[in-house]
N, C-alpha and C positions, 0 to 999 in steps of 0.2 A: 516146503522149501523156504529157507531163510535168505534174506538179502545180506550180502557181505557188508561189513562195516565200512564206512567212508573214512576219509583222512582224519576227521575230527573225532572219530569214535562212534558217530551216529550212523544211521543207515545211509548207504550210498544212493546217489540220485539214480533213478531208473534210466537205462540206456535210451538214447533218443532214436526214434525210428527214422531211418534215412529213406529218401524217395529218389526215384529216377525220373528222367525227363520222358517226354512222350516217345513212343516207339518209332514215330516218323523221323526223329532226329538223326539217326544214322544216315538216311538218304541225303540230308543236308550236309553232314560232315564228310560224306564220301567224296565230295568234290574237291577236298583239300589237295590230295596228290595230283589230280588233274590240273588244278589251279597252279601248282608249282611248275608243271611242265609248260603250261601256257605262258606263265611269267618268264620262264627261261627262253621260250621261243620269241617272245616280244622283246626281251632284253638283247638277244643276239640272233636276229632273224637269219643272217647269212649262215651261221653254223647250223641252225635248225634246218634250213633248206638243204644244206649239204648232207646232213644226217638222213633226212627223209628221202633224198635222191638215192642213197645207198641201200635203202630198205627195199626188198622185194615184196611181192604180195604175200608170200608165205611168212616171211619174217614179220610183216606188219600184223598179220592175223595172230601170230604167236605173241607179239608184244601186247596186243589188245587182250588176248586171253589171260595174260599175266596182270596187266594193269587194272582191268575191270574187277577181278576178284580181290586184288590188293586194295583197291580203293574201297570196295564194299567191306572188307575186313577191317580197314582202318576206321571207317565210319562206325561199325558195330562196336569195336573195342573202345573207341573214344566215348561212345554213348554208355557202354557198360561200366566204365571207370569214372563216370560223372554221377555224383550224388549230391543231394541237398537236404538239409534238415532245419527245422525251426525249433530252437530251444527256448528256455525261459528268457534269455537275454540277447540272443543273437540269431542271425541267419548264417548257416554254415554251408559253404559250397566247396566240394572237393572235385577237382578236375585233374586231367593229365594222364597220358598213356605212358610216356617214358619219364617225364619230369613232373612230379606231383606238385600240385598247388592247392592250398586250402585257404579260402577267404573267410574271415570271421567278421561279419557285418553287425555291429552293435545296433540293436533295434532303436534305441533312443537317438541314434545319429541319422536314422533314415528320415529324409525330408521329402522324397517323392518316389512313387512307384508307378511307372507308366506301362501300359499294355499296348503293344504294337502288333498289327496283323498285316504282314505283307500279302501281296496278291495270292501267291501260291500257298501261303499258310492259311489264308481264308478258305481256299478250296479244300485243303486238308483238314480244316476245323481245328487248327492249333493257333497259338499266339506266343509272342515273345514278351517276357517280363523284364523290365529294366529298372534297377534300383539305384536311386540317386542318394548319395551319402554325403553328409557335411564334411568338407575338407578333402574329398577324393576328386582327382582330376578326371578319372575315367569311371563310367558307370559299369557296375557288374550286371550281368544279365543271365537269365535262364531261358534258353531257346532249344527246344520248344516245349510248351505245356498245352494240354487241352484247354479250350477256351473257358470252360466252366472252372477248371482247376486254377487257371491263371487268375480269374477274377476273385475266386475264393481266397487264394493265397494273398492277393493284393489286399483284400479287405482285412485279412488276418494280420498282415504286417503293419498296416496303418493303425489297426486297433492296438496292437502291441506297442507301436511307437507312441501312441497317445497315452499309454500308461494303463491300459486295461489288463487285468489279470490273465495269465495264460489260459486258465480254464474257461474264461468267459469271452476271450478274443474271437473264437470261432463263432460263438453265438451272436456276437454283435453284427456280423455280416457287413455288406456294403451299405454305406450311409445313403439314404435317399437323396435325390438331386432335383432341383427345380431349375428349369431352363430359363436363362436370362435373355439370350438372343441367338439368332441363327442367320447366317449370311446367305441370301438367295444366290444361286449360280449366275443368274443374269446380272445382278449387281456386281458380283465379283469379276465377271468377264469385262463389263464396262469399265470398272475401276482400273483394270490392267491395261486396257486400251488408252486410258487417260493418264498413264504414268509417263514421266519424262524419260525413263530408261528405254521403254518400248519405242517412243518416238525418236529418241536419239539414235538407237540402233537402226531404225528404218531410214532415217535421214542419211546416216553414214552409208547404208547399203545403196541409196539412190545417188549420192553425190560422189563417193569415192570411185566407183567403176568408170564413169565418164572421164574423170580426171586422169585415171590410169590409162584409159584408151588414148586420150590426147597426148599423153607423155610417152607411151610405149608402142601403141598400135598393135598390141598383142592380145588376141582373144583369150588365150590361156591365162594370161596375167589377170585380165578382167574377171574371168570366171573363178579363178583360184582365190580372188579377194572378195568379189561380190557375193558369191554363194555362201561362204562362211558368215559374212556379216548379216545376210538375210536370214540364215539359219539361226544365228545367235539371237536375233530380234524375236523370232518365233519361239525358240526354245526357252528363253527366259520367261516369257509370258505364259507359255504352255506349261512349263515346269511349276510355276507358282499356282496356276489354275488347278493343276492336278493335286498339288500338295494342300492347297487351302480350300479345296472343294468341300461343300457341305459343312462349313465351319460352324460349330455351335459351342456356346459357353453356358455351363450350368453351375449352380451354386449348391454345395453340400457341406456337411459338417467337417469334412476333411480338406476343404479348399475349393477352389474353382476348377471344374473339370472341363477340359477342352477336347473335343472330338473333331477330327478332320481327315480328309484324304479321299481321293477318287479310287485309286488302285490299291494303295497301302493305307489301311485305316490305322490311325494313331489315337490313343486315349492317354492324354497327359493331365497332370495335376499341377496347378500353381500352388506351391506350398504356402500356407498362411504364415505371415511374419517374415518370409524370406525375400520378399520383393524389395530391392534396394533403390531402383530408379524406374520411373514410368515416363515414357516419351510419347507425346501426342504429335503425330506427323500429319502435315496438311500440304499435299502437293498442290501446285498452282491450278491445274485443271480440275481439281476436286472442289475448289472453294465455292463455285457457283452452285454445286449440288449439296454443299454443306456436309461433305464426307470427311472423315479422318481415319487414321490408322493408329493403333495403340501398340507400342512395343514395351518390353520389360527387360530389366536386368535382374536376374534372380541369382542369389549367392549359391555357387556350386551347381548350377543347373544350366541345361542347354535351352530351356524355354526362353524365347525371345519375342514372340508375337502373342498378344492377347486378343486383339480384334484386327483382322486384316483390312476391313472396310466397314464403316457404319456411319449413320448420321451422328453428328456431334452429341446430341442429347442422349442417344442410346449408348454411345461409347462412354460418356461421363457417368451414366448410371452403372455400367459394369465396373468402371474405375472406382466408384464409391465402394464396391464390394472388396476390391483389392486393398485399398487404403481407406479404412473406415474413418469418418470424420474429416476427410480431406476434400476440399473443394478446389476446382481449377480456377486460378486467378483470372479474373475477367480482363485485366489490363496489366501490362508490364511497362516499366519506365525505361526509356531509351538512354543511351550514353549521352554525355554533353556533345554539343555540335563540333567542338574541336577534335572529337574522335575521327572526323572525316579527314584530318591531316594524316592519320595513321592508316586508316582503311577507307578509301574513297567509296562512296555510294553504299557499299555493303554494311557500313556501320549502322545504317538504319534498320537492318534486320536483327540487331542485338537488343536484348531486353532483360530485365530483372524484376522479380517480385518475390518478396519474403512475407509469408503469412505465419500464423501461429503454429502451423503444422508442417509446412514444406518450404524448401528453397527451390525456386523456379527460375530457370534461365531459358531464354528464347534465342534461337539462331535461325538465320536464313531469310532471304527475301522471296525467292521463287518457291522453294520447298521449306516451309516453316516447320521448325521442330521445337516443341516446348518440353523441357526436361524437368520433372518433379522429383525431388529427393526429400523424403521425410527426415526431419531433424534427427530422429533416433537412429537413422541408418548412416549418418555422416561419420566417417572414421577419422578424417583429418581435414584441415582447412589450410590452404596455402595462398600467398599473395606473390605474384610475379610482376616484374616491371622491366621491360627492355629499355635500351638507351633512347630510342625515339619516343617511347611512352613517357619516360622520365622528363623529356623535353616539354611535352604537352600535358604533364601532370595527370597521367592516366595509369591504370593498373588493371590486371586481371586477377580475379578471385577464383581459385580452384577448390572444388569440394570433392573429396575422394570417398568412394563408397566401399562396402564390403564385397562387392562383385568384381573388384579390381578395375572399375571404370571411374571416370572423372567427368564432372559437370562443371563448366566454366562460365562465369559471368564476365564477359569481355568488355574492355575499354571503359571501365568505370572511372569516375573521378577519383584521384589518388586518396583524398581525405575520406571520401565515402567508402572506398575499398578498405581502408584501415579500420574504420568503425565497423564495417560489415564483418571483417575477419574476426575481431574479438567478440562481437555480438553472436556470430554464428557458432563459435566455440562454446559459448555459454548455452545457447539453445540446444546444441547437440548433447551436452551433458545432462541438461534437464530432460530432454526427450528420451534418452536412454534410461534414465531413472524411472520415468513414468510409463515406459512402453509396456504393452501387454506381452506375456511370455509366448515364445515361439513354440507352441505345442499343437499337435494335431487334435482336432475335435474339441478344442478348448472352449 
């Protein structure tokens, strides 16, 4: 049997074998028609109640006998018409029952591939693969795949994105990882208890109800206000504990791997070279214990937390893996004392430090935040000066990054700000010229 000629006269490329998702996927997608009915009932509860009142027992059974098979058929057909394939240059995903959609994801544009395992998916032995692509606002996903297949496909996509040949990408496998740190559950729980958000919600739940009682003398008003406030205080802390439980950071050739979650396990990757800004957060009640939190701005990615809580030395050792050759400035310079005429008291929480590798700006008195921007990641530099700042010869210097975020050095001396503006522009050009390439496994 001969291969038909291709467009250029040579042999055509062999057809790409398409694959389907895990057979458990139809059960997940069968809920879509039910979700539409529930959404309609929530949107118009009065009409929904009237319709239910008109239904007899026989009519309700007939409706269920039609709805359940229809939902099952929808789930099966949506699964049947979903295919994906990995070619030499792209990941191709075809979806759609009535309206067809084909996503062509260029492998060299892939910057992160995350594996997520919700609670029910863990019970079924499946996982969700989320592909983060440069320039895309929304992540494409494959839900669901078998756990082994998801990890194997993730390793293959990262190997292809790193430039490995298609015939060797599968053989590369998942790069080995070395654990850098792990957050103990007890330390995480204590850190949540010592955050200002938790105490603020608790104080509101304690103070507001008595005030309402004195003003209204209504028990229902007090309960309707106090219970949500108390629930919000517990929910915010409990939600973070469930999400950040068993947080670990490991180093591998394809970036820093982050695993976390009590109910839903998530396996994320911090793409090398894509980190635009690092923030070291130090709440007031953490300072005696020497704890900090490390947050990230990653271009085109949802990753925002690197270390939920850790001793400063441990956090800085992990930070050194994200930004090689960058050290956290030991001190920052305050604005001139006349900045107090613009921002009383809180001007003392502002600071600035510029090293050979980063632009660092500090904010906050109670909750300190030190933002580090590598010079190579600076997209633009701006100087702003309001009328009151002009009166006291002050100015703000803004540094814009590729993640769409801005780091600001506030209330600097006007002459210092002007010098900083031009010097930072030069440092950014030099940094981009000397920066390492943003490639996987480089």
